[in-house]
C-alpha positions in Angstrom: 169.9 177.1 210.0 169.1 179.2 212.5 168.5 177.5 216.1 165.3 176.7 217.5 163.3 178.9 219.7 164.8 179.9 222.9 163.2 177.5 226.0 163.5 179.2 229.0 165.2 177.1 232.4 161.6 177.1 234.0 160.8 175.7 230.7 162.9 172.5 231.2 162.9 169.3 232.5 165.6 168.7 235.4 168.4 165.7 234.5 166.3 163.6 237.4 163.0 163.7 235.6 164.5 162.5 232.1 164.0 159.2 231.2 167.4 157.2 231.5 167.2 156.2 227.5 168.0 160.0 226.9 171.2 160.1 229.1 174.7 159.2 228.4 176.1 156.5 230.2 179.5 157.7 231.9 179.3 155.0 234.4 180.8 153.0 231.1 184.3 154.9 231.9 183.8 155.3 235.5 181.1 152.9 237.6 181.1 155.5 240.4 182.6 158.8 242.2 184.4 156.7 244.0 186.6 154.6 241.5 187.1 157.9 239.6 189.1 158.8 242.9 190.9 155.8 242.9 192.3 156.0 239.8 193.3 159.2 240.6 195.3 158.3 243.5 197.1 155.4 240.9 198.0 158.3 238.4 199.7 160.7 240.5 201.6 158.2 242.1 202.7 157.5 238.0 204.3 160.4 238.1 207.9 159.7 239.8 208.2 156.4 237.3 207.5 158.9 234.3 210.3 161.3 235.8 212.6 158.3 236.2 212.6 157.1 232.8 214.8 160.2 231.8 217.4 157.5 233.1 216.6 154.9 231.5 214.3 155.1 228.3 216.9 155.4 225.4 219.4 152.6 227.2 218.1 149.9 224.1 215.0 148.9 222.8 213.2 146.8 225.6 213.8 149.9 227.8 212.5 152.4 225.3 209.4 149.3 224.5 208.7 149.7 228.4 209.1 153.6 229.1 206.8 154.2 226.0 204.0 151.5 227.5 204.0 152.9 230.6 203.8 156.4 229.4 201.5 155.0 227.4 199.4 153.9 230.6 199.7 157.1 232.6 198.0 159.2 229.2 195.4 156.7 229.3 194.7 156.9 233.0 194.7 161.0 232.9 192.8 161.1 229.5 189.9 158.6 231.6 190.2 161.4 234.1 190.0 164.7 232.7 186.7 163.1 230.0 185.1 162.1 232.8 185.2 164.4 235.6 184.4 167.4 232.2 182.0 165.3 230.7 180.0 165.1 234.5 180.8 168.8 234.8 179.4 169.4 231.5 175.7 167.8 232.7 174.9 170.4 234.9 177.7 173.0 235.2 176.9 174.4 238.8 177.9 170.9 240.3 180.5 172.1 242.2 181.6 168.5 243.2 182.4 168.1 239.6 183.8 171.1 239.1 186.3 169.8 241.7 187.0 167.3 239.9 187.7 168.6 236.8 190.2 171.2 238.1 191.8 168.4 239.8 192.0 166.7 236.2 193.6 169.7 234.7 196.4 170.5 237.5 197.1 166.7 237.5 197.5 167.3 233.6 199.9 169.7 233.8 201.9 167.3 236.3 202.4 165.1 233.7 203.2 167.3 231.3 206.1 169.0 233.6 207.3 164.9 233.8 207.7 164.4 230.8 209.2 167.4 229.1 212.2 165.3 229.2 211.1 163.2 226.7 211.3 164.6 223.0 213.9 166.8 223.4 215.9 163.3 224.8 214.9 161.3 221.7 215.6 164.6 219.5 219.4 164.5 220.9 219.9 160.9 219.8 222.4 159.8 216.7 220.2 159.3 213.8 221.6 156.4 213.4 220.2 155.5 216.8 216.7 157.1 216.2 216.7 155.4 213.1 217.4 151.9 215.0 214.7 152.2 217.3 212.1 153.4 214.0 213.0 149.7 212.1 212.6 147.8 215.6 210.0 145.4 215.3 208.5 145.8 218.8 208.2 149.1 218.6 206.0 148.6 215.3 203.5 150.7 217.4 205.7 153.9 217.5 207.7 153.9 214.5 205.3 156.6 212.9 205.7 159.0 216.3 209.8 158.5 216.1 209.7 158.9 212.5 207.7 162.5 212.9 210.9 163.5 215.1 213.1 162.4 212.7 211.8 164.4 210.0 211.4 167.7 212.4 215.5 167.1 213.8 216.3 169.4 210.8 214.0 172.4 212.4 215.4 171.8 216.2 218.1 173.7 217.6 220.8 173.1 219.7 220.1 173.2 223.5 221.4 177.3 224.3 218.9 178.2 221.1 216.0 175.7 222.3 216.5 177.5 225.3 215.9 180.5 224.2 212.7 179.6 222.2 211.6 178.3 225.0 211.6 181.7 227.2 210.3 183.6 224.6 207.3 181.3 224.6 206.3 183.4 227.7 205.2 186.0 225.5 205.0 184.8 221.9 201.1 184.5 222.4 200.7 187.8 223.7 199.1 189.6 220.6 196.5 186.5 220.1 195.5 187.4 224.2 195.7 191.1 223.6 193.6 190.7 220.4 190.9 188.6 222.6 190.8 190.9 225.3 190.1 193.8 222.8 187.6 191.7 221.2 185.9 190.5 223.7 185.8 192.7 226.8 186.7 195.9 225.7 185.3 196.6 222.4 181.7 198.4 222.8 179.6 197.9 219.7 176.5 200.1 221.2 173.3 200.1 219.9 171.4 200.8 216.9 167.9 202.3 216.9 164.9 201.2 214.1 161.6 201.9 214.0 161.3 202.9 218.0 163.3 200.0 218.9 166.6 199.5 220.4 169.0 196.8 219.5 171.9 196.1 221.7 174.9 194.6 219.3 177.3 192.0 220.5 178.9 189.7 218.2 176.2 187.0 218.6 173.6 190.0 218.3 175.1 190.9 214.9 174.8 187.8 213.1 171.5 187.5 213.8 170.6 190.9 212.9 172.1 190.4 209.6 169.7 188.0 209.1 167.2 189.4 209.3 164.3 190.3 206.4 164.7 194.1 207.5 167.1 195.4 204.8 167.2 198.7 206.4 167.6 197.5 209.9 170.4 195.6 208.2 172.1 198.5 207.1 172.2 200.1 210.3 173.9 197.3 212.2 176.4 196.6 209.9 177.9 199.9 209.6 177.3 200.1 214.0 179.4 197.1 213.9 182.2 198.2 211.8 182.2 201.1 213.8 183.8 199.6 216.6 186.2 198.2 214.7 187.2 201.2 212.5 187.7 203.3 215.6 190.3 200.9 217.2 191.6 199.6 213.8 195.4 201.7 214.4 195.4 199.2 217.4 194.2 196.2 215.9 196.6 196.5 212.9 199.6 197.0 215.4 198.1 193.7 217.1 197.9 191.6 214.0 201.2 193.1 212.2 203.2 191.8 215.7 201.4 187.8 215.2 202.4 188.3 211.7 206.0 189.3 212.7 206.4 186.4 215.1 205.1 183.8 212.9 208.3 184.9 210.4 210.7 185.2 214.0 209.5 181.7 214.7 210.1 180.0 211.1 213.4 182.0 210.4 214.7 181.2 213.7 214.0 177.1 213.0 215.2 177.3 209.3 212.2 177.0 207.4 211.7 178.9 204.1 208.2 180.8 205.1 205.9 181.1 207.8 203.1 179.1 205.8 205.8 175.9 205.2 206.1 175.4 209.0 202.3 176.0 210.1 201.7 173.3 207.7 204.9 171.3 208.9 203.0 169.1 212.1 200.9 168.0 209.5 203.1 167.2 207.4 201.0 168.9 203.9 203.3 170.6 201.3 202.9 174.3 200.5 201.1 173.1 197.1 198.2 172.3 198.5 197.5 175.2 200.3 198.1 177.7 197.1 196.4 174.8 194.9 193.1 175.1 196.9 193.5 178.9 196.2 193.7 178.4 192.7 191.2 176.0 192.2 189.0 178.3 193.8 189.8 180.8 191.7 188.9 178.9 188.3 185.6 178.4 189.8 184.9 182.0 191.1 182.3 182.6 188.4 180.0 180.0 190.1 180.3 182.1 193.4 179.7 185.2 191.2 176.4 183.6 190.2 175.3 182.6 193.4 175.7 186.3 194.2 173.8 187.8 191.4 170.9 184.8 192.2 171.0 186.2 195.5 170.4 189.5 193.9 167.5 188.7 192.1 165.7 186.9 194.8 166.1 189.4 197.5 164.7 191.8 194.5 167.6 194.3 195.4 169.4 196.1 192.1 172.3 197.1 194.4 173.2 194.3 196.7 175.6 195.1 199.5 178.0 193.0 201.9 175.2 193.5 204.6 172.9 191.3 202.5 174.7 188.2 202.2 172.9 186.5 205.1 169.7 187.9 204.3 167.1 184.5 204.4 166.3 183.1 200.5 164.0 181.2 201.9 162.0 181.8 205.2 162.4 179.3 208.0 160.1 176.5 207.4 158.1 175.2 210.3 159.0 171.3 210.5 159.2 169.1 213.6 161.0 165.8 214.5 160.6 164.3 217.4 163.7 162.8 218.7 162.7 159.5 218.0 162.0 160.7 214.2 165.7 162.2 214.3 166.9 158.7 215.1 165.3 157.1 212.2 165.7 159.5 209.8 169.6 159.8 210.2 169.7 155.6 210.2 167.6 156.2 207.1 170.0 158.6 205.1 173.0 157.0 206.4 172.2 153.1 205.2 174.5 153.8 202.0 177.3 153.5 204.8 176.6 150.0 205.0 175.6 147.3 207.1 177.9 147.7 209.8 177.5 151.4 209.8 173.9 151.0 210.9 174.6 148.7 213.6 177.0 150.8 214.9 174.2 153.6 214.9 171.2 151.7 216.4 174.1 150.7 219.1 174.5 154.5 219.8 171.0 155.1 220.6 170.3 152.5 222.6 173.6 151.5 224.8 173.9 154.9 226.4 175.7 156.6 223.9 174.5 160.2 223.7 172.6 162.9 226.3 169.7 164.0 224.6 167.7 167.4 226.1 168.7 170.5 227.2 168.5 170.8 230.9 169.3 173.3 233.8 173.2 174.1 233.8 173.9 171.6 231.0 176.4 173.1 228.4 174.5 174.4 225.3 175.6 173.3 221.7 176.7 169.8 220.9 180.0 168.0 221.0 181.1 164.4 220.8 184.0 162.9 222.9 185.3 160.1 224.4 188.3 157.8 225.7 190.1 155.2 223.9 188.7 152.1 225.3 184.9 152.9 226.2 182.5 154.0 223.3 182.7 157.2 222.2 179.8 159.9 223.2 177.8 162.4 221.9 176.1 166.0 223.9 172.8 167.1 222.2 170.9 169.7 223.4 168.0 168.4 220.8 165.2 171.1 219.6 163.0 168.9 217.8 163.6 171.1 214.4 165.8 170.2 211.5 168.7 171.8 212.6 168.4 169.3 215.4 168.4 166.5 212.9 171.7 168.1 211.3 173.6 168.4 214.3 172.6 164.7 215.5 173.7 163.0 212.3 177.0 165.6 212.6 178.0 164.8 216.0 177.2 160.9 214.9 179.9 161.1 212.3 182.7 162.2 215.3 181.7 159.2 217.0 181.9 156.3 214.7 185.2 158.1 212.8 186.4 157.2 216.2 184.8 154.3 217.0 186.1 153.1 213.9 189.6 154.7 214.4 189.5 153.0 218.1 189.0 149.3 217.3 191.4 149.6 214.8 194.7 151.0 215.9 196.5 150.9 219.0 196.2 153.5 221.5 199.4 155.4 220.2 198.0 155.5 216.7 194.3 155.6 217.4 194.2 159.9 217.3 193.5 161.4 213.9 194.6 164.8 212.8 192.6 168.0 213.1 193.2 168.4 209.3 190.9 165.0 209.2 188.8 165.7 211.8 185.2 167.4 210.5 185.3 165.4 207.2 183.7 162.4 208.5 180.5 164.7 210.5 180.5 167.1 207.1 180.2 163.3 205.1 177.0 162.5 207.5 175.7 166.0 206.9 175.7 165.9 203.1 174.6 162.2 203.0 171.6 163.5 205.5 171.2 166.7 203.2 171.0 164.5 200.0 168.4 162.1 201.6 165.9 165.2 202.5 166.6 165.9 198.6 165.1 162.9 197.6 162.5 162.2 199.8 160.8 165.3 200.7 158.3 166.6 198.6 157.5 170.2 199.7 159.0 172.5 197.6 159.6 175.5 200.5 161.6 173.0 202.5 163.6 171.7 199.5 164.4 175.0 198.8 165.3 175.5 202.3 167.5 172.5 202.6 169.2 173.4 199.3 169.6 177.0 200.5 171.3 175.4 203.3 173.8 173.6 201.8 175.0 176.0 199.4 175.7 178.6 202.2 177.8 175.9 203.5 180.1 176.2 200.4 179.9 179.7 200.6 181.2 180.3 204.6 183.1 176.8 204.5 184.9 177.0 201.5 184.7 180.2 199.6 184.8 182.2 202.7 187.5 180.4 204.3 189.5 180.4 201.1 189.1 184.1 201.1 190.9 184.4 204.9 193.2 182.0 203.9 194.2 183.8 200.5 194.4 187.0 203.1 196.7 185.3 205.8 199.1 184.2 202.7 199.2 187.6 201.5 199.7 189.4 204.5 202.3 186.7 205.5 204.4 187.6 202.3 204.3 191.3 202.8 205.8 191.0 206.0 208.3 189.0 205.0 209.3 191.0 202.0 209.9 193.4 204.6 206.4 195.2 203.1 205.0 197.5 206.1 201.1 196.0 207.3 199.3 199.1 207.9 195.5 200.2 208.1 196.0 200.9 204.7 197.9 198.0 203.4 195.4 195.8 205.4 192.3 197.1 204.4 193.6 197.9 200.7 194.6 193.9 200.8 190.9 192.5 202.4 189.0 195.0 200.1 190.5 194.0 197.1 190.2 190.0 197.7 186.4 190.8 198.8 185.8 192.1 195.8 187.1 189.2 193.6 185.2 186.6 195.8 182.3 188.0 195.5 182.4 189.7 192.0 180.7 192.6 190.1 176.9 191.8 191.1 178.6 193.1 195.1 178.0 196.7 195.5 181.8 198.6 196.1 180.6 200.1 199.7 184.3 200.0 201.5 182.8 199.1 205.4 183.9 195.2 204.6 187.6 197.1 204.2 187.4 196.6 208.1 186.2 192.7 208.1 189.6 191.0 208.5 190.2 193.0 212.0 187.5 191.2 213.6 188.6 187.5 212.8 190.0 185.8 215.7 191.0 182.5 213.6 193.9 184.9 211.8 196.0 184.7 215.4 196.1 181.2 214.4 197.5 181.4 211.6 197.4 179.6 208.1 194.4 177.6 210.1 191.3 178.3 208.2 192.1 176.6 205.2 191.4 173.3 206.8 187.7 174.5 207.0 187.9 174.6 203.1 190.1 171.6 202.5 187.9 169.4 205.4 184.4 170.4 203.6 185.7 169.5 200.3 187.1 166.0 200.9 184.0 165.4 202.4 181.8 166.3 199.2 183.5 164.3 197.3 183.6 161.5 198.9 180.0 161.6 198.5 180.3 161.8 195.0 182.5 159.4 194.8 180.7 157.0 197.1 177.2 157.7 194.4 179.6 156.4 190.8 182.6 154.6 192.3 181.3 151.0 193.3 185.0 150.4 195.8 184.5 153.7 197.5 182.3 152.3 200.6 185.6 150.2 201.2 188.0 152.8 201.0 185.5 155.3 203.5 186.2 152.5 206.3 189.5 152.4 205.9 189.8 156.4 206.3 188.0 155.9 209.2 189.6 153.2 210.9 193.3 155.0 209.8 193.2 157.0 213.1 196.8 158.7 213.4 198.6 156.0 211.8 200.1 158.3 209.0 199.7 161.5 207.7 196.5 163.3 207.0 197.5 163.7 203.4 198.5 159.8 202.7 195.3 159.1 204.8 192.9 160.2 202.6 195.0 158.9 199.5 194.0 155.7 200.3 190.7 156.2 200.5 191.4 157.5 197.2 191.2 161.7 197.7 193.5 163.4 196.8 192.8 167.1 198.0 193.7 168.9 194.9 191.1 167.0 193.1 188.9 166.6 195.7 188.7 171.1 195.9 187.6 170.6 192.1 184.8 168.2 192.9 183.8 169.9 195.6 183.2 173.2 193.5 181.3 170.8 191.2 179.1 169.8 193.3 178.1 173.4 194.0 177.5 174.6 190.4 175.2 171.7 190.8 173.6 172.2 194.2 173.1 176.4 193.1 171.5 175.3 189.3 169.2 172.8 191.1 168.2 175.8 193.6 167.9 178.5 190.7 165.7 175.9 188.9 163.5 176.0 192.0 163.3 179.8 192.6 162.6 180.4 188.5 
């Protein structure tokens, strides 16, 4: 869904003019800035105490417990300082006071990291039986998962000399990513296109906006001009990406992993089969994606659909408006299936200063949920009174409730959940809101608009990200077989995947061959698959909530699990097998597509 209409700074209320009920209460973290300063002074004094743990933390179980508790205490202090300062700065980025506090908190974080640099190597240097003794000690139950995870990684830790070399290599190992970032964001110029007497200057953001134009001729001009910039630097970009892939392979082989894919998935303890099964399951359901492309061509009345038509709106913008209070009630009603306790927490969030609602001069754009252990989570919004804002409220409250349930149920060392599951709860809320609208909205155009938005989430978050994941996997496999990653081989690989995923109803214009060259995520290898698995798990959870009586209880257990186990195990306890979830997600996509097709007959 598109953002609401542009609001100029002159149209905005200042922060002082806004009613307190629409502002978050950061006083729940620190009552005053003076309290922040007092805690900062205490935190600075913790640094020598942390450094001193190197000599005593492994002495015995009691020393280990005392040392880890001290580290937790320092970590929580730093978290409180950092979160408060950054969120105050986000209220108004021009406020020099909070710019200063934020900078000081960042510097303190670096000092803390340096003070604790000894910890992981020290624990890994322990004899395996000694480490196992700590894992099994009842007094250290809160830390058993962390210690077990360290033990699991021990097989891939080098000797002292090897680790020193790896550390030294770290100073330039992110070079490919940094070079691409500079080229992509600073040096690459996209120029402009002229259309019907108007000049359109192209940027990354403007490209996406113009590709959603209803004017096909404009879309084609923009598309070709945009990719000219990448094709004009394609040899350089191919060399940068080749370097990035070789870096991944170097680290995997140096540590003894079977492949760069295995190394990337190791931290989350995700078997490589999960990655392969995602791709295989999507392949087995590509006929649904091909039907979507066919339907798109029919609705747009385009005989030769091309990739520059993929973002063209199938339903024009709907003119609906929701006050913030209406949005609150809609979200409350839509999420009522999650139980009375969940609803009470939503009301608490509305009433007790968890949410910062309105856009004000200098406020950070977009939306997020954040917070600190021991205090309720927070949500930053820039509410525009449009449909997108209702979905944003539901989404961010999903993050907030995940955090709240985890913090309430888990001790500090186990409360934080992994990125692998971080978008599940927020997406569950969005899907529940979609289904609520489809049940309650009678206006056919609005129903089509909402359903189209839902279908696009499957296309962009599951199918497109899986295509990206397959490209990454095959590019790394080519390099691991010592095959050259050249412009021709990368373009050929990407073009063939794009044809496979979009099917025979999509034209074969080879300009799309260059799209791989503009994807920043490819420089954080094997990350994008998490978007697809996360959305799939959320879709599966919603389907099970609709059909299985005990699923709500299991879902609450998922929300409460935090980081107490590996993400796959947490999902299993909630009755979610990732492979089955992808299949259920594809079934949901088919059903949504069939309903959308009926509305367009």
